[in-house]
N, CA, C and O of each residue as an XYZ file, in Angstrom:
776
protein
N      20.579    -57.221    -27.193
C      19.760    -58.156    -25.868
C      19.585    -59.079    -26.322
O      18.917    -59.155    -27.353
N      20.097    -60.097    -25.749
C      20.330    -61.193    -26.053
C      18.724    -62.255    -25.817
O      18.413    -62.590    -24.674
N      17.683    -62.756    -27.261
C      16.690    -63.347    -26.490
C      16.823    -64.444    -25.753
O      17.807    -65.180    -25.685
N      15.492    -64.559    -25.032
C      15.677    -65.657    -24.208
C      15.554    -67.127    -25.095
O      15.473    -67.058    -26.322
N      15.544    -68.654    -24.299
C      15.251    -69.538    -25.106
C      14.075    -69.333    -25.734
O      14.113    -69.575    -26.940
N      13.435    -69.103    -25.466
C      11.696    -68.919    -26.627
C      12.161    -68.035    -27.218
O      11.409    -68.224    -28.174
N      12.917    -66.957    -27.626
C      13.445    -66.591    -28.891
C      13.311    -65.227    -28.757
O      13.675    -64.395    -29.588
N      12.549    -64.916    -27.227
C      11.839    -63.157    -27.158
C      12.826    -62.756    -26.415
O      13.499    -63.654    -25.909
N      13.214    -61.333    -26.124
C      14.080    -60.330    -25.230
C      12.867    -60.183    -23.896
O      11.659    -59.947    -23.893
N      13.792    -60.432    -22.913
C      12.670    -60.016    -21.989
C      12.328    -58.327    -22.232
O      13.049    -57.579    -22.892
N      11.197    -57.969    -21.614
C       9.962    -56.733    -21.790
C      10.981    -55.892    -21.116
O      11.324    -54.859    -21.690
N      11.607    -56.255    -19.760
C      12.637    -54.999    -19.406
C      14.268    -54.356    -19.673
O      14.978    -53.607    -19.002
N      14.454    -55.056    -21.003
C      15.423    -54.784    -21.157
C      15.843    -53.301    -21.135
O      16.700    -52.674    -20.513
N      14.701    -52.911    -22.261
C      15.208    -51.171    -22.316
C      15.222    -50.390    -21.156
O      15.196    -49.168    -21.306
N      15.270    -51.035    -19.613
C      15.189    -50.342    -18.333
C      16.442    -50.240    -18.365
O      16.895    -49.217    -17.852
N      17.393    -51.202    -18.941
C      18.885    -51.636    -17.909
C      19.758    -50.631    -18.413
O      20.626    -50.038    -17.772
N      19.480    -50.498    -19.526
C      20.715    -49.165    -20.043
C      20.103    -47.957    -19.335
O      20.823    -47.197    -18.686
N      19.129    -47.815    -19.419
C      18.421    -46.138    -18.211
C      19.331    -46.309    -16.795
O      19.991    -45.450    -16.208
N      19.120    -47.757    -16.458
C      19.349    -47.953    -14.943
C      21.245    -47.924    -14.689
O      21.985    -47.411    -13.849
N      21.450    -48.792    -15.945
C      23.179    -48.612    -15.993
C      23.408    -46.995    -15.647
O      23.223    -46.801    -14.446
N      23.759    -45.792    -16.370
C      23.469    -44.644    -16.579
C      23.449    -43.813    -15.410
O      23.973    -42.716    -15.215
N      22.764    -44.521    -14.687
C      21.651    -44.153    -13.662
C      20.562    -42.505    -13.603
O      20.375    -41.572    -12.822
N      20.048    -42.995    -15.075
C      18.525    -42.269    -15.618
C      17.908    -42.598    -14.712
O      17.421    -41.499    -14.449
N      17.504    -43.261    -13.967
C      16.635    -43.777    -13.498
C      15.818    -43.282    -12.430
O      16.481    -43.090    -11.412
N      14.173    -42.915    -12.282
C      14.186    -41.930    -10.783
C      14.347    -43.051     -9.561
O      13.826    -44.166     -9.611
N      15.117    -42.588     -8.512
C      14.931    -43.768     -7.514
C      13.875    -45.182     -6.984
O      14.177    -46.304     -6.576
N      12.818    -44.643     -7.170
C      11.321    -45.972     -7.172
C      11.247    -46.755     -8.529
O      10.344    -47.592     -8.537
N      12.207    -46.652    -10.013
C      12.359    -47.201    -10.574
C      13.596    -47.749    -10.764
O      13.739    -48.677    -11.561
N      14.520    -47.294    -10.130
C      15.947    -47.924     -9.930
C      15.894    -49.196     -9.194
O      16.461    -50.272     -9.387
N      15.186    -48.853     -8.430
C      14.987    -49.991     -7.100
C      14.132    -51.490     -7.575
O      14.173    -52.624     -7.097
N      13.234    -50.806     -8.930
C      12.755    -52.005     -9.316
C      12.920    -52.902    -10.464
O      12.359    -53.886    -10.945
N      14.098    -52.015    -10.741
C      14.367    -52.868    -11.893
C      15.731    -53.045    -11.401
O      16.066    -54.179    -11.745
N      16.219    -52.754    -11.074
C      17.460    -53.701     -9.920
C      17.146    -54.785     -9.293
O      17.993    -55.677     -9.262
N      15.739    -55.006     -8.576
C      15.536    -56.228     -8.515
C      14.958    -57.073     -9.367
O      15.216    -58.267     -9.214
N      14.255    -56.760    -10.209
C      14.127    -57.727    -11.390
C      15.752    -57.838    -12.413
O      15.885    -58.809    -13.158
N      16.448    -57.172    -12.361
C      18.071    -57.750    -12.768
C      18.218    -58.798    -12.016
O      18.366    -59.875    -12.594
N      18.219    -58.756    -10.218
C      19.042    -60.033     -9.721
C      18.178    -61.552    -10.466
O      18.651    -62.572    -10.967
N      16.636    -61.064    -10.227
C      16.001    -61.708    -10.642
C      15.996    -62.995    -12.165
O      15.612    -64.144    -12.385
N      16.913    -61.497    -13.129
C      16.662    -61.638    -14.836
C      17.923    -62.639    -15.579
O      18.561    -61.737    -16.123
N      18.506    -63.644    -15.857
C      19.531    -63.887    -16.591
C      19.996    -62.515    -17.388
O      20.986    -61.820    -17.160
N      19.043    -62.352    -18.325
C      19.042    -61.780    -19.598
C      19.478    -59.844    -18.982
O      20.108    -58.911    -19.480
N      19.012    -59.975    -18.199
C      19.021    -58.481    -17.949
C      20.296    -58.460    -16.582
O      20.751    -57.349    -16.313
N      20.638    -59.251    -16.057
C      22.190    -58.967    -15.921
C      23.539    -58.795    -16.434
O      24.544    -58.116    -16.222
N      22.793    -60.401    -17.784
C      23.655    -60.061    -18.656
C      23.685    -59.117    -19.446
O      24.833    -58.686    -19.554
N      22.828    -58.495    -20.162
C      23.096    -57.089    -20.625
C      23.821    -55.652    -20.308
O      24.385    -54.729    -20.896
N      23.189    -56.330    -18.160
C      24.499    -54.665    -17.991
C      25.468    -54.739    -17.764
O      26.161    -53.721    -17.755
N      26.059    -56.114    -17.434
C      28.075    -56.580    -17.443
C      27.923    -56.431    -18.830
O      28.046    -55.213    -18.701
N      27.806    -56.531    -19.744
C      27.689    -55.784    -21.231
C      28.249    -54.204    -21.166
O      29.343    -53.661    -21.321
N      26.655    -53.699    -20.797
C      26.617    -52.667    -20.644
C      27.722    -50.783    -19.603
O      27.894    -49.582    -19.816
N      28.150    -52.041    -18.378
C      28.932    -51.357    -17.615
C      30.156    -50.917    -17.855
O      30.712    -49.889    -17.470
N      30.615    -51.979    -18.675
C      32.484    -51.010    -19.259
C      31.677    -49.875    -20.165
O      31.960    -48.786    -19.666
N      31.125    -49.761    -20.864
C      30.771    -48.812    -22.521
C      30.078    -47.854    -21.520
O      29.135    -47.613    -22.273
N      29.789    -47.093    -20.384
C      29.336    -46.310    -19.275
C      30.316    -46.075    -18.496
O      30.610    -44.967    -18.047
N      30.882    -47.105    -18.290
C      32.295    -46.318    -17.944
C      33.448    -45.362    -18.246
O      34.159    -44.608    -17.581
N      33.342    -45.684    -19.434
C      34.439    -45.065    -20.120
C      32.849    -43.722    -21.025
O      32.592    -43.677    -22.227
N      32.561    -43.375    -20.562
C      31.363    -41.866    -20.571
C      32.773    -40.672    -20.130
O      33.644    -40.858    -19.279
N      32.609    -39.582    -20.951
C      33.505    -38.708    -19.882
C      32.759    -38.035    -18.904
O      33.225    -37.709    -17.812
N      31.580    -37.815    -19.285
C      31.182    -37.158    -18.111
C      30.864    -37.762    -16.920
O      30.919    -37.204    -15.824
N      30.319    -39.628    -17.257
C      30.374    -40.536    -16.257
C      30.389    -39.630    -14.383
O      31.255    -38.767    -14.240
N      29.803    -39.806    -13.628
C      29.861    -39.507    -12.129
C      30.556    -40.276    -11.485
O      30.156    -40.515    -10.345
N      31.907    -40.987    -11.976
C      32.570    -41.950    -11.337
C      33.840    -41.002    -10.947
O      33.857    -39.772    -10.984
N      34.980    -41.944    -10.536
C      36.369    -41.298    -10.197
C      37.189    -41.515    -10.781
O      38.289    -41.878    -10.365
N      36.779    -41.306    -12.189
C      38.039    -41.335    -12.898
C      38.942    -40.624    -12.828
O      40.096    -41.049    -12.774
N      38.578    -39.138    -12.809
C      40.725    -39.008    -12.608
C      40.790    -38.855    -11.429
O      41.557    -37.900    -11.311
N      40.536    -39.118    -10.606
C      41.317    -39.712     -8.817
C      41.902    -40.887     -8.699
O      41.303    -41.954     -8.834
N      43.465    -40.738     -8.364
C      43.728    -41.937     -8.034
C      43.078    -43.052     -7.159
O      42.248    -42.947     -6.256
N      43.645    -44.067     -7.642
C      42.791    -45.259     -6.908
C      43.016    -45.045     -5.314
O      44.009    -44.358     -5.076
N      42.440    -45.402     -4.397
C      42.553    -45.574     -2.851
C      43.890    -45.932     -2.409
O      44.727    -45.341     -1.728
N      43.848    -47.434     -3.174
C      45.837    -48.091     -3.109
C      46.804    -46.979     -3.496
O      47.743    -46.731     -2.740
N      46.679    -46.473     -4.332
C      48.017    -45.191     -4.190
C      47.996    -44.414     -3.118
O      49.036    -43.925     -2.678
N      46.859    -44.213     -2.587
C      47.044    -43.388     -1.363
C      47.887    -44.294     -0.202
O      48.809    -43.823      0.464
N      47.316    -45.890     -0.073
C      48.178    -46.275      0.789
C      50.024    -46.453      0.852
O      50.904    -46.205      1.677
N      49.934    -47.136     -0.796
C      51.151    -46.955     -1.021
C      52.012    -46.026     -0.925
O      53.068    -46.295     -0.353
N      51.783    -44.618     -1.484
C      52.076    -43.715     -0.518
C      52.861    -43.510      0.196
O      54.074    -43.321      0.293
N      51.652    -43.595      0.931
C      51.778    -43.447      2.999
C      52.841    -44.168      3.445
O      53.540    -43.769      4.376
N      53.113    -45.625      2.629
C      54.097    -46.950      3.488
C      55.326    -46.315      2.839
O      56.288    -46.070      3.567
N      55.409    -45.894      0.930
C      57.026    -45.776      1.270
C      57.347    -44.357      1.989
O      58.270    -44.385      2.803
N      56.662    -43.076      1.771
C      56.707    -42.055      3.305
C      57.449    -42.758      4.400
O      58.594    -42.705      4.850
N      56.515    -43.340      4.620
C      56.842    -44.209      6.138
C      58.066    -44.640      6.159
O      58.961    -44.592      7.003
N      57.956    -45.188      4.824
C      59.971    -46.085      5.032
C      60.869    -45.374      5.226
O      61.652    -45.499      6.168
N      60.932    -44.089      3.956
C      61.807    -43.158      4.001
C      61.912    -42.585      5.913
O      62.717    -42.828      6.812
N      61.142    -42.080      5.860
C      61.288    -41.506      7.350
C      60.925    -41.555      8.183
O      60.518    -40.648      8.909
N      60.984    -43.492      8.463
C      60.902    -44.324      9.448
C      59.710    -44.098     10.216
O      59.773    -44.397     11.408
N      58.928    -43.757      9.889
C      58.001    -42.967     10.783
C      56.694    -44.242     10.774
O      57.144    -45.384     10.688
N      55.260    -44.132     10.849
C      54.334    -45.101     11.122
C      53.959    -44.714      9.957
O      54.491    -43.631      9.715
N      52.944    -45.260      8.655
C      52.485    -44.698      7.947
C      51.257    -44.256      8.292
O      50.384    -44.949      8.814
N      51.153    -42.798      7.931
C      49.785    -42.215      7.813
C      48.717    -42.301      6.876
O      49.055    -41.489      6.014
N      47.512    -42.851      6.488
C      46.940    -42.710      5.483
C      45.796    -42.023      5.943
O      45.068    -42.521      6.802
N      45.560    -40.811      5.390
C      44.104    -39.630      4.813
C      43.110    -40.690      5.434
O      43.500    -41.857      5.439
N      41.857    -40.401      5.962
C      40.857    -40.824      5.615
C      40.067    -40.861      4.630
O      39.911    -39.829      3.978
N      39.365    -42.066      4.270
C      38.550    -41.750      3.049
C      38.018    -40.752      3.415
O      37.726    -40.625      4.604
N      37.701    -39.617      2.349
C      36.555    -38.213      2.230
C      34.974    -38.990      1.195
O      35.130    -39.277      0.008
N      33.718    -39.192      1.844
C      32.929    -39.427      0.690
C      32.306    -37.715      0.408
O      32.108    -36.772      1.174
N      32.131    -37.907     -1.116
C      31.805    -36.942     -1.480
C      30.363    -36.899     -1.715
O      29.885    -37.394     -2.736
N      29.589    -36.288     -0.755
C      27.678    -36.337     -1.170
C      27.498    -35.420     -2.153
O      27.526    -34.190     -2.113
N      27.209    -36.583     -3.507
C      26.001    -35.443     -4.855
C      25.112    -34.363     -4.044
O      24.512    -34.770     -3.049
N      25.018    -33.234     -4.356
C      24.229    -32.004     -4.049
C      23.220    -32.939     -4.736
O      23.661    -33.914     -5.345
N      21.442    -32.633     -4.665
C      20.501    -32.885     -4.786
C      20.307    -31.391     -5.979
O      21.116    -30.463     -5.969
N      19.029    -31.447     -6.974
C      18.859    -30.518     -7.498
C      17.509    -30.108     -6.933
O      16.513    -30.807     -6.743
N      17.781    -28.313     -6.621
C      17.121    -28.596     -6.280
C      16.256    -27.251     -6.987
O      16.839    -26.489     -7.759
N      14.439    -27.021     -6.527
C      13.938    -26.404     -7.687
C      14.052    -25.078     -7.631
O      14.323    -25.006     -6.433
N      14.056    -23.894     -8.024
C      14.979    -22.327     -7.498
C      13.427    -21.409     -8.103
O      13.184    -20.345     -7.535
N      12.536    -21.847     -9.146
C      11.627    -21.491     -9.508
C      11.136    -22.280    -11.029
O      11.878    -22.610    -11.955
N       9.806    -22.427    -10.935
C       9.239    -23.744    -11.589
C       9.661    -23.252    -12.809
O       9.526    -22.138    -13.314
N      10.549    -24.934    -13.464
C      10.989    -25.595    -14.106
C      12.354    -24.970    -14.231
O      12.724    -24.688    -15.371
N      13.045    -24.752    -13.357
C      14.614    -24.203    -13.400
C      15.180    -24.711    -12.064
O      14.802    -24.525    -10.907
N      16.203    -25.410    -12.582
C      16.570    -26.323    -11.404
C      18.043    -26.287    -11.113
O      18.724    -26.624    -12.081
N      18.551    -26.041    -10.288
C      19.998    -25.553     -9.361
C      20.927    -26.954     -8.898
O      20.384    -27.820     -8.212
N      22.004    -27.059     -9.225
C      22.943    -28.010     -8.139
C      24.353    -26.858     -7.587
O      25.407    -26.558     -8.148
N      23.904    -26.547     -6.589
C      25.146    -25.733     -6.400
C      26.649    -26.645     -6.750
O      26.706    -27.868     -6.623
N      27.845    -25.765     -7.219
C      29.372    -26.512     -6.941
C      29.568    -26.102     -6.177
O      29.423    -26.824     -5.191
N      30.080    -24.578     -5.888
C      31.009    -23.845     -5.374
C      30.361    -21.955     -4.605
O      30.036    -20.964     -5.259
N      30.384    -22.066     -3.640
C      30.341    -19.798     -3.656
C      31.763    -19.834     -2.705
O      32.421    -20.535     -1.936
N      31.709    -18.712     -3.280
C      32.780    -17.474     -2.708
C      31.214    -16.156     -2.069
O      30.464    -15.364     -2.641
N      31.359    -16.468     -1.100
C      30.895    -15.056     -0.464
C      31.450    -14.133     -0.141
O      30.871    -13.198      0.412
N      32.757    -14.141     -0.403
C      34.123    -12.637     -0.308
C      33.449    -11.909     -1.890
O      33.206    -10.779     -2.313
N      33.377    -12.917     -2.244
C      33.657    -11.963     -3.938
C      32.200    -11.947     -4.613
O      31.928    -11.509     -5.732
N      31.311    -12.533     -3.665
C      29.975    -13.131     -4.723
C      29.442    -13.613     -5.695
O      28.497    -13.161     -6.342
N      30.229    -14.889     -5.895
C      30.187    -15.540     -6.668
C      29.731    -16.786     -6.558
O      29.673    -17.240     -5.415
N      29.178    -17.881     -8.000
C      28.538    -19.078     -7.126
C      28.588    -19.384     -8.265
O      28.346    -18.657     -9.228
N      29.225    -21.594     -8.271
C      29.316    -21.610     -9.764
C      28.510    -22.649     -9.108
O      28.551    -23.092     -7.960
N      27.502    -23.029    -10.479
C      26.637    -24.170    -10.172
C      25.637    -24.949    -11.382
O      25.074    -24.209    -12.188
N      25.488    -26.047    -11.459
C      24.913    -26.490    -12.656
C      23.720    -26.047    -12.697
O      23.130    -25.903    -11.626
N      22.861    -25.621    -14.309
C      21.699    -24.992    -13.817
C      20.804    -26.219    -15.428
O      21.336    -26.593    -16.473
N      19.851    -26.389    -15.082
C      18.953    -27.132    -16.263
C      17.269    -26.685    -15.989
O      16.447    -26.912    -15.101
N      17.283    -25.847    -17.414
C      15.407    -25.741    -17.714
C      15.192    -27.119    -18.548
O      15.839    -27.962    -19.169
N      13.733    -26.772    -18.122
C      12.481    -27.544    -18.681
C      12.807    -26.991    -19.660
O      13.573    -26.035    -19.775
N      11.788    -28.017    -21.076
C      11.206    -27.496    -21.825
C      10.190    -26.303    -21.935
O       9.043    -26.274    -21.488
N      10.838    -25.355    -22.607
C       9.653    -24.037    -22.656
C       9.869    -22.983    -21.330
O       9.067    -22.367    -20.629
N      10.798    -23.048    -21.336
C      11.276    -22.208    -19.599
C      11.941    -21.319    -19.457
O      13.108    -21.701    -19.371
N      11.844    -20.235    -19.376
C      12.116    -18.746    -19.334
C      12.943    -18.422    -18.097
O      12.429    -18.606    -16.993
N      14.027    -18.013    -18.185
C      14.738    -17.005    -16.781
C      14.317    -15.764    -17.370
O      14.082    -15.234    -18.456
N      14.342    -15.434    -15.414
C      14.263    -13.735    -15.451
C      15.012    -12.778    -16.205
O      16.200    -13.021    -15.997
N      14.860    -11.592    -17.152
C      15.559    -11.455    -18.149
C      16.526    -10.842    -15.918
O      16.328    -10.906    -14.705
N      17.477    -10.360    -16.974
C      18.359     -9.979    -15.218
C      19.143     -8.720    -16.258
O      18.970     -8.377    -17.428
N      20.309     -8.150    -14.869
C      21.691     -7.113    -15.318
C      22.516     -7.935    -14.626
O      22.393     -8.310    -13.460
N      23.512     -8.237    -15.546
C      24.974     -8.805    -14.364
C      25.865     -8.103    -13.607
O      26.539     -7.238    -14.167
N      26.021     -8.345    -12.246
C      26.008     -7.263    -11.564
C      27.807     -7.686    -11.126
O      28.531     -7.320    -10.200
N      28.066     -8.833    -12.582
C      29.414     -9.150    -12.590
C      29.757    -10.288    -13.731
O      28.967    -10.911    -14.441
N      31.188    -10.356    -13.673
C      30.990    -11.623    -14.679
C      30.073    -12.480    -14.802
O      29.424    -12.880    -13.836
N      29.873    -12.920    -16.127
C      28.813    -14.218    -15.878
C      29.429    -15.236    -17.091
O      29.594    -14.737    -18.204
N      29.714    -16.437    -16.905
C      30.152    -17.517    -17.678
C      29.324    -18.731    -17.604
O      29.058    -19.436    -16.631
N      28.944    -18.834    -18.939
C      27.777    -19.972    -18.870
C      28.669    -20.889    -19.683
O      29.658    -20.327    -20.154
N      28.534    -22.146    -19.942
C      29.035    -23.102    -20.640
C      27.804    -24.275    -20.630
O      27.371    -24.604    -19.525
N      27.179    -24.973    -21.971
C      26.476    -25.477    -22.202
C      26.627    -26.719    -22.589
O      27.488    -26.900    -23.450
N      26.112    -27.522    -22.253
C      26.313    -29.089    -21.601
C      25.116    -30.122    -23.159
O      25.377    -30.786    -24.162
N      24.035    -29.713    -22.544
C      23.134    -30.401    -23.549
C      21.906    -29.653    -23.784
O      21.778    -28.761    -22.946
N      21.113    -29.699    -24.495
C      20.097    -29.015    -24.984
C      20.226    -27.601    -25.891
O      21.280    -27.180    -26.367
N      19.325    -27.173    -25.975
C      19.723    -26.162    -26.502
C      19.567    -24.445    -25.674
O      19.269    -24.457    -24.480
N      19.725    -23.422    -26.191
C      19.695    -22.502    -24.852
C      19.555    -20.898    -25.752
O      20.623    -20.396    -26.102
N      18.632    -20.366    -25.997
C      18.052    -18.956    -26.571
C      18.748    -17.727    -25.103
O      18.515    -17.855    -23.901
N      19.542    -16.710    -25.725
C      20.332    -15.594    -24.956
C      20.193    -14.637    -25.595
O      21.218    -14.297    -26.186
N      19.205    -13.926    -25.769
C      18.269    -12.684    -26.212
C      17.972    -13.525    -27.898
O      16.994    -14.201    -28.217
N      18.933    -13.250    -28.560
C      18.540    -13.546    -30.451
C      19.880    -14.551    -30.658
O      20.256    -14.960    -31.757
N      20.582    -14.890    -29.238
C      21.761    -15.676    -29.898
C      21.242    -17.633    -29.598
O      20.924    -17.950    -28.451
N      21.233    -18.427    -30.422
C      20.634    -19.573    -29.647
C      22.349    -20.801    -29.624
O      23.028    -21.053    -30.619
N      22.574    -21.251    -28.378
C      23.051    -21.559    -28.284
C      23.449    -23.298    -28.383
O      22.559    -23.945    -27.831
N      24.397    -24.053    -28.866
C      24.402    -25.542    -28.577
C      24.587    -25.899    -27.604
O      24.367    -25.210    -26.607
N      25.240    -27.574    -27.546
C      26.087    -27.975    -26.443
C      27.211    -27.921    -27.258
O      27.239    -28.139    -28.469
N      28.660    -27.450    -26.125
C      29.704    -27.017    -26.125
C      29.591    -25.109    -26.230
O      30.701    -24.594    -26.099
N      29.113    -24.691    -26.317
C      29.253    -23.115    -26.778
C      29.175    -22.988    -24.984
O      28.908    -23.633    -23.970
N      29.696    -21.433    -25.552
C      30.333    -20.738    -24.148
C      29.962    -19.244    -24.202
O      30.236    -18.584    -25.204
N      29.223    -18.602    -22.934
C      29.437    -17.468    -23.727
C      29.321    -16.559    -21.959
O      28.905    -16.786    -20.823
N      29.997    -15.477    -22.742
C      30.717    -14.113    -21.485
C      29.933    -13.339    -21.526
O      29.613    -12.939    -22.645
N      29.298    -12.802    -20.397
C      28.869    -11.693    -19.906
C      29.343    -10.652    -19.159
O      29.404    -10.917    -17.958
N      29.782     -9.293    -19.545
C      30.747     -8.594    -19.051
C      29.148     -7.791    -17.184
O      27.922     -7.698    -17.113
N      29.794     -7.621    -16.647
C      29.077     -6.572    -15.571
C      28.540     -5.225    -15.871
O      28.964     -4.218    -16.439
N      27.475     -5.575    -15.290
C      26.755     -4.207    -16.312
C      26.002     -4.418    -17.374
O      25.127     -3.578    -17.583
N      26.143     -5.699    -18.427
C      25.097     -5.947    -19.216
C      24.012     -6.747    -18.476
O      24.117     -7.173    -17.326
N      22.899     -6.901    -19.335
C      21.852     -7.529    -19.345
C      21.012     -8.676    -20.488
O      20.786     -8.619    -21.696
N      20.695     -9.736    -19.377
C      19.799    -10.510    -20.722
C      18.556    -10.403    -20.694
O      18.090    -10.770    -19.616
N      17.543     -9.926    -21.697
C      16.186     -9.627    -21.841
C      15.336    -11.043    -21.735
O      14.235    -11.143    -21.192
N      16.069    -12.111    -22.360
C      15.510    -13.204    -22.473
C      16.223    -13.988    -22.666
O      17.274    -13.766    -23.267
N      15.824    -15.354    -22.144
C      17.024    -16.215    -21.344
C      15.850    -17.827    -21.565
O      15.195    -18.189    -20.588
N      15.780    -18.379    -22.509
C      14.913    -19.392    -22.844
C      15.458    -20.721    -23.221
O      16.652    -20.744    -23.520
N      14.773    -21.854    -23.258
C      14.597    -23.122    -23.990
C      13.825    -23.841    -23.860
O      13.370    -24.539    -22.954
N      13.497    -23.473    -25.834
C      13.113    -24.509    -26.464
C      12.860    -26.372    -26.094
O      11.980    -27.232    -26.052
N      13.847    -26.235    -25.958
C      14.000    -28.344    -25.575
C      14.213    -28.442    -24.090
O      13.751    -29.422    -23.505
N      14.971    -27.374    -23.326
C      15.278    -27.892    -21.991
C      17.101    -27.695    -22.592
O      17.639    -27.648    -23.698
N      17.455    -27.642    -21.515
C      18.491    -27.769    -21.168
C      19.562    -27.699    -19.872
O      18.961    -27.495    -18.817
N      20.790    -27.805    -19.749
C      21.899    -28.217    -18.850
C      22.924    -27.607    -18.756
O      23.709    -28.432    -19.222
N      24.042    -25.975    -18.252
C      24.585    -25.280    -18.076
C      25.633    -25.367    -17.361
O      25.137    -25.197    -16.247
N      26.654    -25.500    -17.204
C      27.760    -24.464    -15.992
C      27.447    -23.096    -16.145
O      27.333    -22.367    -17.130
N      27.320    -22.902    -14.752
C      27.145    -21.219    -14.394
C      27.606    -20.913    -13.497
O      27.236    -21.386    -12.422
N      28.632    -19.968    -13.583
C      29.663    -18.817    -13.214
C      29.237    -17.856    -12.899
O      29.259    -17.164    -13.917
N      28.725    -17.155    -11.909
C      28.212    -15.773    -11.653
C      27.764    -15.149    -10.234
O      27.927    -15.688     -9.140
N      27.168    -13.906    -10.482
C      27.436    -12.551     -8.997
C      25.956    -13.641     -9.113
O      25.216    -14.227     -9.904
N      26.276    -13.310     -7.371
C      25.383    -13.606     -6.591
C      24.317    -12.252     -6.461
O      23.146    -12.372     -6.102
N      24.821    -11.235     -6.746
C      24.281     -9.796     -6.696
C      23.813     -9.573     -7.729
O      23.588     -8.374     -7.898
N      23.309    -10.798     -9.277
C      22.675    -10.062    -10.321
C      21.469     -8.936     -9.979
O      21.187     -8.773     -8.792
N      20.671     -8.064    -11.127
C      19.756     -7.876    -10.414
C      18.685     -8.364    -11.847
O      18.839     -8.404    -13.068
N      17.477     -8.707    -10.801
C      16.574     -9.731    -11.605
C      15.239     -8.668    -12.179
O      14.823     -7.737    -11.488
N      14.786     -8.942    -13.295
C      13.636     -7.709    -13.897
C      13.934     -6.917    -14.532
O      12.963     -6.184    -14.714
N      15.235     -6.399    -15.307
C      15.602     -5.676    -15.612
C      16.000     -5.605    -16.801
O      16.519     -4.569    -17.217
């Protein structure tokens, strides 16, 4: 953060980085957004941080999706080759699912559900010190830890670790001392409390 003419950085500068990566709750984000609009130092800081934040691998942007101009160019090219009018598919807006607290300290974001196969894919977040109930796997369970640490019985997982559990096996204790976030693909018919 560059200092002001009196040599002091803006006291809101620490919030700008959190705002740039969408890490603030909505009410705080609105407050810092209003501040940024009125503070040249913070505006400059945000302009500096945006290109950096946009390069994050897990940044929730359309990094892997082609730009909308590609769809338009492709539609015009097909129309020129076929002699038809260009047909551009309507832009579909994807709504980010909200975190849902399914038990005290356990949050989920549902990504996909296969009701016929009784399978679900979701992001799961455990707060520090929270324990998931003991359970028996009704089908294959796959877990990929994104951040934090997670204990599954006597095995400690770290970010990047993968855990596979076959149908019929069980986990007696699943908990996180630090809090964690993982991708979980599992059966909707697991048996809790076993």
